[in-house]
N, C-alpha and C positions, 0 to 999 in steps of 0.2 A: 325294934326302936333303939335299943342300946347300940346295935351295930351302926345304925344311921348316925347317931350322935357321935360315935367314935370316929367315923369317917369325916364328919364335919370338923371335929376338933383337929384331926391330922391335917386337913386342908388348910385350916386357919393358921396352924403352926408353920406350914410350908410358906404361906403368904407372908407371915411375919419375918421369917428368916430371910426371904428374898428382899423384903423392904429394908431390913437392917443392913443387908449387904450393899444395896444401892446407896443408902444414906451414908454408910461408912466411907464409900469411895468418894462421894461428893464432899464430905466433911474434911477428909484428909487428902488433899491434892497430892499427886505423885510428881516428884522432881525427876524428870527424865534427863539424862546426860549422855554424852558419847563415850563414857568411860569404857576402856578396853581391858581393864584388869578383871581377872576371874572373880565371880561372886563368892562371898564368904559364907553365905547362908541361903537356904532355899526352904520355903514352906508354902502350904496352901492357905490362903486367906479368902474365905467365901468362895472357894472353888477356883480362884485364879492364882497361878504360880507367881510368887514374888521373890526377887533376888535383891540383896543389898550389896553395895559396893562401898569400899572405903577409899576416899580420895586421899592419896598420900601427901598432898600439899597442905591440907588443912584438917585432915582427920574426920571430916564430916561424912555423913552417910547419904548415899543416893539410892533411891528405890526405882525399880522399873518392872512393869508387867511384861514378861516375855515368855515365849514357849520354852520348854525344856530343850527342844532340839535346837532352837536359836542360841540358847546359852551354851550348849555343847559345841556348836559350830564356832562361836566366838572364842570359847575357851581353847579349842584345838588350834585355831589360828594364832591365838596369843602364845600358846606353848611353843608352836613351831617358830614363831618370830623370836621369842626369847632364846630358843636354842640356837637360832642363826646368829643372833647378836653375840652370844657367848663364843661361837666358833670364829666370827669375824674379829672379836676382841682378842682372842687367843692368837689368831694368825697375825694380827697387827703387832702384838707384843713380840712374837717370834721374828717378824720382819724387822722390828726396831733393833732387836739384838743382832740380827744378821748385818744390818747397816753398820754397826760398830765394828764388826770383824772385817767386813768388806773394805772399810775405809783404811784398814791397816796394811792392805796390799795395794801398792801404787803402780800405775802405768806411768813410767818416767819418760818414755818415748814411744812413738807409734809411727810406722811407715807402711804405705801401701804401694805395691808394685806388681808388675806382671813378669813372670819368668818365661822366656821363649826358648824353645828347642827347635831343631831342624824339622823333625817329622811329626811334631805334636802341637796341638793348640796351646795357646798361652795359658799359663796357670796363674791365678790370682793369689798373691802372697801377702799376709799381714806379718810384718816384723815388729814385734812388741817387746819392749824392755820392762821387766817387772822387778819391783823391790818389795821384799817381804819384811814388814815391820811387826808381824804378828808372832805369837808363840807357837804357831802350828807349822807342820811341814805341809806345803801345798802340793797337791797331786793333780789337780784339775782346776781350770779357770773358765768361767762362762763370760763372754764378752758381748757388748753391744757396740757395733761400729757404724760410723756415718762418714760418707764421703761428701764434702761440702765445697762448692765453688768459692774461690777467694773473693771474687768481685761482687757477685750477687747474693752470696749466702744460700744459694739453692742446694737442697739436699738431693744428691744424685742417687744415693742408696742408703737405706737404713735397715741393717740386718743384724741378727744374733749369730754367734758362732762359739764353738767350744774347743778347748785345747786340753788334751790329756798330756800332762808334762812327763815325758820320758826321763828327763833330768829334773827331779823334784826340786822345788824351791824351799830351801831350809830357812829357818828364822835368821834374819839379818842379811841374807844373800840377795844379790841382784844379778839376773841373767837375761839374756836375749833369746827370744823364741821366734822361729819362723813357722808360721801356721798357714798351710794351704787352705784356701777358702772354697766352699762349695759353689761351683759355678752355676749349678742349677738354681741357686738363690738369686742369681742376677749379677754377681760380681764381674763375670767375664764380659758382660755387655756394657759396662760402664767405661766411658772414654774420659781419661784423666789428663791433666797437664801438670807441669812442675809446681803450679801454685795451688793445686787441689789439696784441701785440708782433710786429714784423716783423724777423726775424733773417736776415741775409744774409751769406754767405761767398763768397769767390772760389775756384773750383775749376779755373779754366783761364784762360790769357791768350794772345792772338795779337798778334804784333808786326809792325812794318812790314817787317822783313827776313825774314818768313816763318816765324819760329820760333814754335812753339806749346808752351807749358808747361802740363802737366796732371798733377795728382796722381792717378796711375792705379794705385797699388799699395794694395790693400785689406787689411783684416784677414784676410779669407779667403785672399788670396794669401800672407800671412805664415804663416798656419797650415799651408798646403800646403807651403811652402818648409821649414818646421821639420820636418814629417813626412818629407819626402823626404831631408833632410840626416841626420836621425836614423837612417833606415833604410839609406841608401846611402853615407854618408860618416862620420858620427860613430862 
């Protein structure tokens, strides 16, 4: 008889606990949001995992019932995104510093022509005059060159090329360099006239102390950074 009463008491307690759990959930509605920040706390309330998030804009708390695996997945994605944001921001800062140094070395004149010999195919040559206004000894220059028609503005070729300076360019100096271009890149196929414009810009520099300055942050990188920051930070 005592055993039967004990079982009944335990059954009634289980029913009460279950009823309290249901009433608690109905009385305290859950504010669900698309917050992507990692949860600050986790605990079990009536058997269901609950996480709370702090909204950085107003400091309010948002609660959500989610499984622990969902939380871990979201947290891992957030951590990866934040790491990528940090790397993109670092590369952007380095690129901005490089732009400053790149602007100190000027292309004062640029010509494109083809050198012909009797028994060999024509060689495409870029004749570029450089002025070094920086404090560094320049040992290598990375260029981006475009051949553009004068009348229509059509770009005949747009390619990058590098020049290792045998005669280094010291601070304050101005020198002319003749640079053979890689004909496999298409320079030899271009037909030019006397009015064809050769537009050259510097996209990278190498110095005698081993430093290389390159503008390596593109518009696509900026777009990706904005997207990640809007989703995971802003």
